[in-house]
N, CA, C and O atoms as CSV, one atom per row, in Angstrom:
chain,resi,resn,atom,element,x,y,z
A,1,UNK,N,N,87.536,36.107,77.996
A,1,UNK,CA,C,88.904,35.872,77.554
A,1,UNK,C,C,88.892,35.232,76.179
A,1,UNK,O,O,87.941,35.363,75.409
A,2,UNK,N,N,89.975,34.541,75.903
A,2,UNK,CA,C,90.127,33.893,74.609
A,2,UNK,C,C,89.956,32.391,74.751
A,2,UNK,O,O,90.389,31.806,75.744
A,3,UNK,N,N,89.334,31.769,73.774
A,3,UNK,CA,C,89.288,30.302,73.797
A,3,UNK,C,C,90.701,29.749,73.738
A,3,UNK,O,O,91.610,30.401,73.223
A,4,UNK,N,N,90.879,28.581,74.251
A,4,UNK,CA,C,92.207,27.956,74.272
A,4,UNK,C,C,92.809,27.968,72.876
A,4,UNK,O,O,92.174,27.555,71.906
A,5,UNK,N,N,94.039,28.445,72.793
A,5,UNK,CA,C,94.757,28.446,71.529
A,5,UNK,C,C,94.503,29.672,70.673
A,5,UNK,O,O,95.181,29.863,69.663
A,6,UNK,N,N,93.528,30.524,71.053
A,6,UNK,CA,C,93.211,31.684,70.235
A,6,UNK,C,C,93.701,32.997,70.839
A,6,UNK,O,O,93.580,34.039,70.194
A,7,UNK,N,N,94.237,32.984,72.025
A,7,UNK,CA,C,94.672,34.209,72.685
A,7,UNK,C,C,96.047,34.643,72.242
A,7,UNK,O,O,96.759,33.896,71.570
A,8,UNK,N,N,96.425,35.867,72.623
A,8,UNK,CA,C,97.763,36.344,72.271
A,8,UNK,C,C,98.822,35.573,73.035
A,8,UNK,O,O,98.679,35.319,74.230
A,9,UNK,N,N,99.856,35.213,72.355
A,9,UNK,CA,C,100.993,34.560,72.979
A,9,UNK,C,C,102.242,34.944,72.200
A,9,UNK,O,O,102.189,35.818,71.335
A,10,UNK,N,N,103.347,34.310,72.495
A,10,UNK,CA,C,104.612,34.649,71.842
A,10,UNK,C,C,104.552,34.445,70.342
A,10,UNK,O,O,105.296,35.084,69.597
A,11,UNK,N,N,103.671,33.557,69.891
A,11,UNK,CA,C,103.579,33.326,68.462
A,11,UNK,C,C,102.442,34.126,67.846
A,11,UNK,O,O,102.133,33.948,66.668
A,12,UNK,N,N,101.823,34.992,68.613
A,12,UNK,CA,C,100.690,35.767,68.131
A,12,UNK,C,C,101.047,36.695,66.980
A,12,UNK,O,O,100.163,37.107,66.229
A,13,UNK,N,N,102.296,37.027,66.829
A,13,UNK,CA,C,102.721,37.883,65.728
A,13,UNK,C,C,103.342,37.070,64.604
A,13,UNK,O,O,104.025,37.619,63.739
A,14,UNK,N,N,103.116,35.806,64.613
A,14,UNK,CA,C,103.620,34.999,63.532
A,14,UNK,C,C,104.684,34.024,63.971
A,14,UNK,O,O,105.160,33.245,63.145
A,15,UNK,N,N,105.079,34.024,65.217
A,15,UNK,CA,C,106.026,33.058,65.759
A,15,UNK,C,C,107.282,32.928,64.929
A,15,UNK,O,O,108.180,33.768,64.996
A,16,UNK,N,N,107.334,31.860,64.141
A,16,UNK,CA,C,108.522,31.586,63.332
A,16,UNK,C,C,108.756,32.697,62.326
A,16,UNK,O,O,109.904,33.026,62.026
A,17,UNK,N,N,107.669,33.290,61.791
A,17,UNK,CA,C,107.821,34.376,60.840
A,17,UNK,C,C,108.511,35.575,61.487
A,17,UNK,O,O,109.362,36.218,60.872
A,18,UNK,N,N,108.139,35.867,62.727
A,18,UNK,CA,C,108.749,36.981,63.446
A,18,UNK,C,C,110.220,36.686,63.717
A,18,UNK,O,O,111.071,37.565,63.581
A,19,UNK,N,N,110.515,35.454,64.099
A,19,UNK,CA,C,111.914,35.071,64.332
A,19,UNK,C,C,112.729,35.218,63.060
A,19,UNK,O,O,113.857,35.710,63.084
A,20,UNK,N,N,112.153,34.789,61.959
A,20,UNK,CA,C,112.837,34.902,60.669
A,20,UNK,C,C,113.049,36.366,60.300
A,20,UNK,O,O,114.114,36.748,59.814
A,21,UNK,N,N,112.031,37.172,60.536
A,21,UNK,CA,C,112.127,38.596,60.244
A,21,UNK,C,C,113.202,39.260,61.096
A,21,UNK,O,O,113.963,40.092,60.603
A,22,UNK,N,N,113.265,38.895,62.369
A,22,UNK,CA,C,114.277,39.464,63.261
A,22,UNK,C,C,115.677,39.029,62.837
A,22,UNK,O,O,116.617,39.821,62.904
A,23,UNK,N,N,115.823,37.778,62.402
A,23,UNK,CA,C,117.123,37.296,61.930
A,23,UNK,C,C,117.539,38.048,60.681
A,23,UNK,O,O,118.705,38.414,60.532
A,24,UNK,N,N,116.585,38.280,59.776
A,24,UNK,CA,C,116.885,39.046,58.567
A,24,UNK,C,C,117.272,40.481,58.921
A,24,UNK,O,O,118.182,41.046,58.313
A,25,UNK,N,N,116.590,41.068,59.892
A,25,UNK,CA,C,116.894,42.435,60.317
A,25,UNK,C,C,118.301,42.503,60.894
A,25,UNK,O,O,119.039,43.448,60.616
A,26,UNK,N,N,118.678,41.514,61.691
A,26,UNK,CA,C,120.024,41.489,62.274
A,26,UNK,C,C,121.071,41.348,61.176
A,26,UNK,O,O,122.118,41.993,61.227
A,27,UNK,N,N,120.793,40.510,60.191
A,27,UNK,CA,C,121.729,40.336,59.078
A,27,UNK,C,C,121.856,41.630,58.278
A,27,UNK,O,O,122.960,42.020,57.896
A,28,UNK,N,N,120.731,42.296,58.025
A,28,UNK,CA,C,120.762,43.563,57.288
A,28,UNK,C,C,121.534,44.616,58.076
A,28,UNK,O,O,122.263,45.418,57.492
A,29,UNK,N,N,121.376,44.617,59.398
A,29,UNK,CA,C,122.095,45.582,60.215
A,29,UNK,C,C,123.593,45.330,60.128
A,29,UNK,O,O,124.373,46.279,60.050
A,30,UNK,N,N,124.009,44.068,60.139
A,30,UNK,CA,C,125.430,43.742,59.985
A,30,UNK,C,C,125.949,44.185,58.626
A,30,UNK,O,O,127.055,44.717,58.526
A,31,UNK,N,N,125.158,43.968,57.577
A,31,UNK,CA,C,125.562,44.391,56.238
A,31,UNK,C,C,125.665,45.910,56.164
A,31,UNK,O,O,126.580,46.442,55.535
A,32,UNK,N,N,124.739,46.601,56.797
A,32,UNK,CA,C,124.753,48.061,56.817
A,32,UNK,C,C,126.002,48.573,57.524
A,32,UNK,O,O,126.661,49.492,57.037
A,33,UNK,N,N,126.326,47.987,58.663
A,33,UNK,CA,C,127.515,48.409,59.410
A,33,UNK,C,C,128.783,48.144,58.596
A,33,UNK,O,O,129.696,48.969,58.590
A,34,UNK,N,N,128.845,47.012,57.917
A,34,UNK,CA,C,130.008,46.689,57.091
A,34,UNK,C,C,130.124,47.685,55.937
A,34,UNK,O,O,131.225,48.120,55.602
A,35,UNK,N,N,128.999,48.044,55.331
A,35,UNK,CA,C,129.020,49.021,54.234
A,35,UNK,C,C,129.477,50.385,54.740
A,35,UNK,O,O,130.235,51.075,54.059
A,36,UNK,N,N,129.022,50.781,55.931
A,36,UNK,CA,C,129.435,52.067,56.494
A,36,UNK,C,C,130.935,52.081,56.784
A,36,UNK,O,O,131.607,53.085,56.548
A,37,UNK,N,N,131.454,50.978,57.292
A,37,UNK,CA,C,132.897,50.894,57.563
A,37,UNK,C,C,133.688,50.975,56.268
A,37,UNK,O,O,134.723,51.640,56.211
A,38,UNK,N,N,133.208,50.303,55.227
A,38,UNK,CA,C,133.882,50.350,53.930
A,38,UNK,C,C,133.860,51.765,53.372
A,38,UNK,O,O,134.865,52.235,52.839
A,39,UNK,N,N,132.731,52.448,53.488
A,39,UNK,CA,C,132.626,53.826,53.013
A,39,UNK,C,C,133.615,54.735,53.735
A,39,UNK,O,O,134.226,55.607,53.117
A,40,UNK,N,N,133.771,54.534,55.030
A,40,UNK,CA,C,134.688,55.371,55.812
A,40,UNK,C,C,136.133,55.178,55.359
A,40,UNK,O,O,136.952,56.088,55.495
A,41,UNK,N,N,136.454,53.986,54.815
A,41,UNK,CA,C,137.822,53.712,54.353
A,41,UNK,C,C,138.051,54.105,52.889
A,41,UNK,O,O,139.195,54.278,52.468
A,42,UNK,N,N,136.985,54.243,52.123
A,42,UNK,CA,C,137.107,54.539,50.702
A,42,UNK,C,C,137.264,56.042,50.496
A,42,UNK,O,O,136.614,56.844,51.167
A,43,UNK,N,N,138.129,56.407,49.567
A,43,UNK,CA,C,138.383,57.817,49.294
A,43,UNK,C,C,137.990,58.149,47.853
A,43,UNK,O,O,138.189,57.357,46.932
A,44,UNK,N,N,137.427,59.343,47.692
A,44,UNK,CA,C,137.117,59.880,46.375
A,44,UNK,C,C,137.745,61.263,46.292
A,44,UNK,O,O,138.067,61.873,47.312
A,45,UNK,N,N,137.914,61.748,45.071
A,45,UNK,CA,C,138.524,63.059,44.880
A,45,UNK,C,C,137.587,63.954,44.082
A,45,UNK,O,O,137.023,63.546,43.066
A,46,UNK,N,N,137.437,65.173,44.560
A,46,UNK,CA,C,136.706,66.196,43.833
A,46,UNK,C,C,137.708,67.232,43.365
A,46,UNK,O,O,138.739,67.443,44.003
A,47,UNK,N,N,137.403,67.879,42.250
A,47,UNK,CA,C,138.345,68.876,41.744
A,47,UNK,C,C,137.610,70.087,41.204
A,47,UNK,O,O,136.409,70.051,40.935
A,48,UNK,N,N,138.373,71.163,41.053
A,48,UNK,CA,C,137.842,72.405,40.495
A,48,UNK,C,C,138.972,73.124,39.779
A,48,UNK,O,O,140.151,72.864,40.018
A,49,UNK,N,N,138.587,74.028,38.901
A,49,UNK,CA,C,139.590,74.810,38.181
A,49,UNK,C,C,140.445,73.940,37.273
A,49,UNK,O,O,141.645,74.174,37.127
A,50,UNK,N,N,139.832,72.946,36.669
A,50,UNK,CA,C,140.596,72.071,35.781
A,50,UNK,C,C,141.653,71.265,36.520
A,50,UNK,O,O,142.688,70.921,35.949
A,51,UNK,N,N,141.395,70.964,37.781
A,51,UNK,CA,C,142.328,70.167,38.568
A,51,UNK,C,C,143.313,70.988,39.378
A,51,UNK,O,O,144.204,70.427,40.015
A,52,UNK,N,N,143.170,72.315,39.366
A,52,UNK,CA,C,144.071,73.170,40.154
A,52,UNK,C,C,143.878,72.947,41.650
A,52,UNK,O,O,144.824,73.071,42.428
A,53,UNK,N,N,142.657,72.620,42.048
A,53,UNK,CA,C,142.358,72.345,43.453
A,53,UNK,C,C,141.668,70.982,43.512
A,53,UNK,O,O,140.711,70.722,42.781
A,54,UNK,N,N,142.174,70.116,44.400
A,54,UNK,CA,C,141.606,68.778,44.569
A,54,UNK,C,C,141.332,68.532,46.050
A,54,UNK,O,O,142.169,68.800,46.911
A,55,UNK,N,N,140.144,68.018,46.316
A,55,UNK,CA,C,139.755,67.673,47.692
A,55,UNK,C,C,139.561,66.165,47.761
A,55,UNK,O,O,138.885,65.576,46.918
A,56,UNK,N,N,140.162,65.544,48.776
A,56,UNK,CA,C,139.979,64.117,49.016
A,56,UNK,C,C,138.951,63.963,50.124
A,56,UNK,O,O,139.071,64.560,51.194
A,57,UNK,N,N,137.930,63.144,49.844
A,57,UNK,CA,C,136.803,62.972,50.744
A,57,UNK,C,C,136.579,61.472,50.933
A,57,UNK,O,O,136.678,60.702,49.979
A,58,UNK,N,N,136.279,61.061,52.163
A,58,UNK,CA,C,135.941,59.655,52.381
A,58,UNK,C,C,134.529,59.403,51.869
A,58,UNK,O,O,133.753,60.336,51.659
A,59,UNK,N,N,134.214,58.148,51.676
A,59,UNK,CA,C,132.865,57.776,51.264
A,59,UNK,C,C,131.823,58.159,52.295
A,59,UNK,O,O,130.633,58.220,51.987
A,60,UNK,N,N,132.263,58.419,53.522
A,60,UNK,CA,C,131.352,58.862,54.580
A,60,UNK,C,C,131.171,60.376,54.569
A,60,UNK,O,O,130.398,60.911,55.362
A,61,UNK,N,N,131.883,61.076,53.668
A,61,UNK,CA,C,131.714,62.519,53.527
A,61,UNK,C,C,132.707,63.371,54.296
A,61,UNK,O,O,132.541,64.589,54.354
A,62,UNK,N,N,133.730,62.775,54.886
A,62,UNK,CA,C,134.719,63.540,55.648
A,62,UNK,C,C,135.832,64.018,54.711
A,62,UNK,O,O,136.439,63.214,54.004
A,63,UNK,N,N,136.097,65.333,54.708
A,63,UNK,CA,C,137.195,65.885,53.914
A,63,UNK,C,C,138.492,65.559,54.643
A,63,UNK,O,O,138.683,65.959,55.791
A,64,UNK,N,N,139.392,64.823,53.964
A,64,UNK,CA,C,140.628,64.405,54.620
A,64,UNK,C,C,141.877,64.947,53.948
A,64,UNK,O,O,142.987,64.741,54.437
A,65,UNK,N,N,141.703,65.640,52.827
A,65,UNK,CA,C,142.879,66.192,52.164
A,65,UNK,C,C,142.495,67.288,51.195
A,65,UNK,O,O,141.385,67.317,50.663
A,66,UNK,N,N,143.438,68.189,50.977
A,66,UNK,CA,C,143.228,69.291,50.052
A,66,UNK,C,C,144.558,69.605,49.383
A,66,UNK,O,O,145.560,69.845,50.057
A,67,UNK,N,N,144.563,69.603,48.059
A,67,UNK,CA,C,145.765,69.929,47.305
A,67,UNK,C,C,145.475,71.148,46.445
A,67,UNK,O,O,144.456,71.213,45.757
A,68,UNK,N,N,146.390,72.115,46.493
A,68,UNK,CA,C,146.238,73.330,45.701
A,68,UNK,C,C,147.487,73.495,44.844
A,68,UNK,O,O,148.600,73.588,45.361
A,69,UNK,N,N,147.290,73.529,43.533
A,69,UNK,CA,C,148.397,73.759,42.615
A,69,UNK,C,C,148.916,75.179,42.863
A,69,UNK,O,O,148.125,76.120,42.937
A,70,UNK,N,N,150.234,75.342,42.991
A,70,UNK,CA,C,150.775,76.677,43.259
A,70,UNK,C,C,150.336,77.734,42.248
A,70,UNK,O,O,150.241,78.914,42.586
A,71,UNK,N,N,150.070,77.318,41.021
A,71,UNK,CA,C,149.647,78.310,40.022
A,71,UNK,C,C,148.255,78.870,40.305
A,71,UNK,O,O,147.863,79.873,39.709
A,72,UNK,N,N,147.511,78.241,41.199
A,72,UNK,CA,C,146.179,78.727,41.555
A,72,UNK,C,C,146.237,79.806,42.630
A,72,UNK,O,O,145.228,80.439,42.942
A,73,UNK,N,N,147.425,80.007,43.193
A,73,UNK,CA,C,147.561,80.962,44.295
A,73,UNK,C,C,147.933,82.333,43.738
A,73,UNK,O,O,149.053,82.557,43.280
A,74,UNK,N,N,146.974,83.231,43.790
A,74,UNK,CA,C,147.165,84.619,43.369
A,74,UNK,C,C,146.821,85.484,44.576
A,74,UNK,O,O,145.648,85.618,44.925
A,75,UNK,N,N,147.839,86.078,45.222
A,75,UNK,CA,C,147.574,86.872,46.434
A,75,UNK,C,C,146.522,87.967,46.241
A,75,UNK,O,O,145.870,88.373,47.203
A,76,UNK,N,N,146.355,88.437,45.028
A,76,UNK,CA,C,145.365,89.490,44.796
A,76,UNK,C,C,143.964,88.919,44.556
A,76,UNK,O,O,143.013,89.680,44.379
A,77,UNK,N,N,143.826,87.578,44.547
A,77,UNK,CA,C,142.526,86.956,44.304
A,77,UNK,C,C,142.260,85.808,45.282
A,77,UNK,O,O,141.993,84.676,44.879
A,78,UNK,N,N,142.340,86.126,46.560
A,78,UNK,CA,C,142.086,85.107,47.587
A,78,UNK,C,C,140.662,84.568,47.485
A,78,UNK,O,O,140.424,83.389,47.747
A,79,UNK,N,N,139.723,85.419,47.107
A,79,UNK,CA,C,138.333,85.004,46.987
A,79,UNK,C,C,138.169,83.964,45.876
A,79,UNK,O,O,137.393,83.020,46.018
A,80,UNK,N,N,138.881,84.133,44.799
A,80,UNK,CA,C,138.824,83.163,43.701
A,80,UNK,C,C,139.344,81.806,44.142
A,80,UNK,O,O,138.768,80.775,43.796
A,81,UNK,N,N,140.436,81.803,44.908
A,81,UNK,CA,C,140.979,80.548,45.423
A,81,UNK,C,C,139.993,79.895,46.393
A,81,UNK,O,O,139.797,78.680,46.371
A,82,UNK,N,N,139.387,80.707,47.231
A,82,UNK,CA,C,138.397,80.172,48.174
A,82,UNK,C,C,137.241,79.527,47.414
A,82,UNK,O,O,136.747,78.473,47.814
A,83,UNK,N,N,136.806,80.153,46.322
A,83,UNK,CA,C,135.728,79.590,45.507
A,83,UNK,C,C,136.143,78.245,44.914
A,83,UNK,O,O,135.346,77.307,44.874
A,84,UNK,N,N,137.395,78.154,44.453
A,84,UNK,CA,C,137.886,76.889,43.903
A,84,UNK,C,C,137.932,75.799,44.975
A,84,UNK,O,O,137.581,74.650,44.711
A,85,UNK,N,N,138.366,76.162,46.181
A,85,UNK,CA,C,138.422,75.191,47.280
A,85,UNK,C,C,137.020,74.676,47.592
A,85,UNK,O,O,136.807,73.470,47.714
A,86,UNK,N,N,136.072,75.591,47.720
A,86,UNK,CA,C,134.692,75.180,48.006
A,86,UNK,C,C,134.133,74.305,46.885
A,86,UNK,O,O,133.458,73.310,47.151
A,87,UNK,N,N,134.409,74.669,45.648
A,87,UNK,CA,C,133.911,73.882,44.517
A,87,UNK,C,C,134.514,72.479,44.526
A,87,UNK,O,O,133.817,71.506,44.238
A,88,UNK,N,N,135.802,72.364,44.853
A,88,UNK,CA,C,136.448,71.048,44.901
A,88,UNK,C,C,135.839,70.194,46.017
A,88,UNK,O,O,135.614,68.998,45.831
A,89,UNK,N,N,135.572,70.804,47.168
A,89,UNK,CA,C,134.963,70.070,48.281
A,89,UNK,C,C,133.549,69.625,47.912
A,89,UNK,O,O,133.158,68.491,48.193
A,90,UNK,N,N,132.787,70.511,47.286
A,90,UNK,CA,C,131.439,70.133,46.859
A,90,UNK,C,C,131.485,68.992,45.848
A,90,UNK,O,O,130.652,68.087,45.894
A,91,UNK,N,N,132.451,69.033,44.939
A,91,UNK,CA,C,132.587,67.969,43.953
A,91,UNK,C,C,132.954,66.656,44.647
A,91,UNK,O,O,132.444,65.596,44.284
A,92,UNK,N,N,133.829,66.726,45.633
A,92,UNK,CA,C,134.182,65.532,46.402
A,92,UNK,C,C,132.994,64.978,47.159
A,92,UNK,O,O,132.793,63.764,47.209
A,93,UNK,N,N,132.206,65.865,47.749
A,93,UNK,CA,C,131.007,65.423,48.477
A,93,UNK,C,C,129.980,64.805,47.532
A,93,UNK,O,O,129.289,63.856,47.900
A,94,UNK,N,N,129.880,65.338,46.318
A,94,UNK,CA,C,128.978,64.760,45.320
A,94,UNK,C,C,129.424,63.338,44.985
A,94,UNK,O,O,128.603,62.423,44.911
A,95,UNK,N,N,130.741,63.159,44.781
A,95,UNK,CA,C,131.278,61.834,44.477
A,95,UNK,C,C,131.061,60.880,45.653
A,95,UNK,O,O,130.762,59.704,45.450
A,96,UNK,N,N,131.211,61.380,46.877
A,96,UNK,CA,C,130.984,60.549,48.064
A,96,UNK,C,C,129.515,60.148,48.150
A,96,UNK,O,O,129.206,59.010,48.503
A,97,UNK,N,N,128.610,61.065,47.833
A,97,UNK,CA,C,127.179,60.755,47.871
A,97,UNK,C,C,126.825,59.684,46.840
A,97,UNK,O,O,126.008,58.804,47.113
A,98,UNK,N,N,127.435,59.756,45.666
A,98,UNK,CA,C,127.206,58.728,44.650
A,98,UNK,C,C,127.711,57.375,45.144
A,98,UNK,O,O,127.058,56.349,44.952
A,99,UNK,N,N,128.877,57.387,45.780
A,99,UNK,CA,C,129.451,56.160,46.327
A,99,UNK,C,C,128.534,55.582,47.410
A,99,UNK,O,O,128.302,54.374,47.460
A,100,UNK,N,N,128.017,56.460,48.272
A,100,UNK,CA,C,127.097,56.023,49.320
A,100,UNK,C,C,125.855,55.394,48.713
A,100,UNK,O,O,125.384,54.360,49.187
A,101,UNK,N,N,125.328,56.007,47.678
A,101,UNK,CA,C,124.115,55.483,47.037
A,101,UNK,C,C,124.369,54.099,46.452
A,101,UNK,O,O,123.534,53.203,46.575
A,102,UNK,N,N,125.532,53.927,45.812
A,102,UNK,CA,C,125.851,52.616,45.239
A,102,UNK,C,C,126.025,51.569,46.340
A,102,UNK,O,O,125.619,50.419,46.172
A,103,UNK,N,N,126.622,51.961,47.455
A,103,UNK,CA,C,126.883,51.009,48.539
A,103,UNK,C,C,125.641,50.726,49.373
A,103,UNK,O,O,125.404,49.583,49.765
A,104,UNK,N,N,124.858,51.744,49.644
A,104,UNK,CA,C,123.730,51.600,50.551
A,104,UNK,C,C,122.406,51.341,49.839
A,104,UNK,O,O,121.479,50.803,50.443
A,105,UNK,N,N,122.306,51.709,48.586
A,105,UNK,CA,C,121.055,51.544,47.850
A,105,UNK,C,C,120.503,50.133,47.917
A,105,UNK,O,O,119.333,49.948,48.250
A,106,UNK,N,N,121.328,49.122,47.605
A,106,UNK,CA,C,120.807,47.748,47.675
A,106,UNK,C,C,120.350,47.361,49.082
A,106,UNK,O,O,119.409,46.582,49.233
A,107,UNK,N,N,121.005,47.894,50.104
A,107,UNK,CA,C,120.601,47.582,51.477
A,107,UNK,C,C,119.252,48.216,51.783
A,107,UNK,O,O,118.400,47.598,52.421
A,108,UNK,N,N,119.059,49.445,51.328
A,108,UNK,CA,C,117.782,50.127,51.561
A,108,UNK,C,C,116.654,49.389,50.846
A,108,UNK,O,O,115.552,49.270,51.381
A,109,UNK,N,N,116.927,48.890,49.634
A,109,UNK,CA,C,115.910,48.130,48.912
A,109,UNK,C,C,115.576,46.854,49.671
A,109,UNK,O,O,114.419,46.437,49.710
A,110,UNK,N,N,116.589,46.232,50.274
A,110,UNK,CA,C,116.372,45.025,51.056
A,110,UNK,C,C,115.521,45.277,52.282
A,110,UNK,O,O,114.856,44.373,52.788
A,111,UNK,N,N,115.545,46.507,52.753
A,111,UNK,CA,C,114.727,46.884,53.912
A,111,UNK,C,C,113.328,47.302,53.489
A,111,UNK,O,O,112.498,47.647,54.331
A,112,UNK,N,N,113.065,47.272,52.197
A,112,UNK,CA,C,111.742,47.665,51.716
A,112,UNK,C,C,111.618,49.159,51.569
A,112,UNK,O,O,110.517,49.701,51.668
A,113,UNK,N,N,112.740,49.845,51.331
A,113,UNK,CA,C,112.701,51.289,51.166
A,113,UNK,C,C,112.494,51.977,52.483
A,113,UNK,O,O,112.758,51.405,53.540
A,114,UNK,N,N,112.022,53.204,52.429
A,114,UNK,CA,C,111.873,54.026,53.628
A,114,UNK,C,C,110.877,53.435,54.625
A,114,UNK,O,O,111.015,53.652,55.829
A,115,UNK,N,N,109.883,52.696,54.150
A,115,UNK,CA,C,108.889,52.161,55.067
A,115,UNK,C,C,109.120,50.711,55.432
A,115,UNK,O,O,108.213,50.058,55.947
A,116,UNK,N,N,110.306,50.192,55.179
A,116,UNK,CA,C,110.591,48.782,55.418
A,116,UNK,C,C,110.773,48.453,56.870
A,116,UNK,O,O,109.990,48.892,57.712
A,117,UNK,N,N,111.794,47.686,57.177
A,117,UNK,CA,C,112.030,47.241,58.543
A,117,UNK,C,C,112.313,48.395,59.491
A,117,UNK,O,O,112.160,48.251,60.704
A,118,UNK,N,N,112.723,49.531,58.955
A,118,UNK,CA,C,112.970,50.674,59.811
A,118,UNK,C,C,111.749,51.059,60.624
A,118,UNK,O,O,111.878,51.625,61.709
A,119,UNK,N,N,110.578,50.760,60.115
A,119,UNK,CA,C,109.348,51.055,60.819
A,119,UNK,C,C,109.135,50.189,62.054
A,119,UNK,O,O,108.245,50.466,62.858
A,120,UNK,N,N,109.942,49.144,62.210
A,120,UNK,CA,C,109.817,48.283,63.384
A,120,UNK,C,C,110.501,48.875,64.601
A,120,UNK,O,O,110.330,48.375,65.712
A,121,UNK,N,N,111.281,49.946,64.403
A,121,UNK,CA,C,111.987,50.558,65.509
A,121,UNK,C,C,113.194,49.762,65.948
A,121,UNK,O,O,113.614,49.854,67.102
A,122,UNK,N,N,113.754,48.990,65.052
A,122,UNK,CA,C,114.933,48.202,65.389
A,122,UNK,C,C,116.159,49.111,65.426
A,122,UNK,O,O,116.287,49.989,64.572
A,123,UNK,N,N,117.055,48.928,66.380
A,123,UNK,CA,C,118.244,49.785,66.475
A,123,UNK,C,C,119.065,49.716,65.201
A,123,UNK,O,O,119.313,48.637,64.663
A,124,UNK,N,N,119.480,50.876,64.730
A,124,UNK,CA,C,120.354,50.942,63.575
A,124,UNK,C,C,119.653,50.797,62.246
A,124,UNK,O,O,120.309,50.809,61.204
A,125,UNK,N,N,118.354,50.663,62.249
A,125,UNK,CA,C,117.627,50.505,60.987
A,125,UNK,C,C,116.715,51.670,60.744
A,125,UNK,O,O,116.022,51.710,59.728
């Protein structure tokens, strides 16, 4: 076995260090959840055709609105309008992705990047 005091125990992984790490992980998880909630409430707009078509997208990437200027509606060119709609949605999603990066980037850095605390298998990280 192990000599007294040298065997594995609750502090074998660093004791107070592990507790501190777990507290930091819980705090980061709370910050992450708060950032996700803020993103879901924040709206960005993508546009196409010089503003003829505008898509409203949440910071979480959900399309919640679409505005089409009547002058963009040409019954003989439905495909062109469809292209403008798709382009506006893609532009909105691009803006949402930028917003996500600004909101979540600092949190990911706090986790040590892709190999940070997420490697501990903690829920939500």
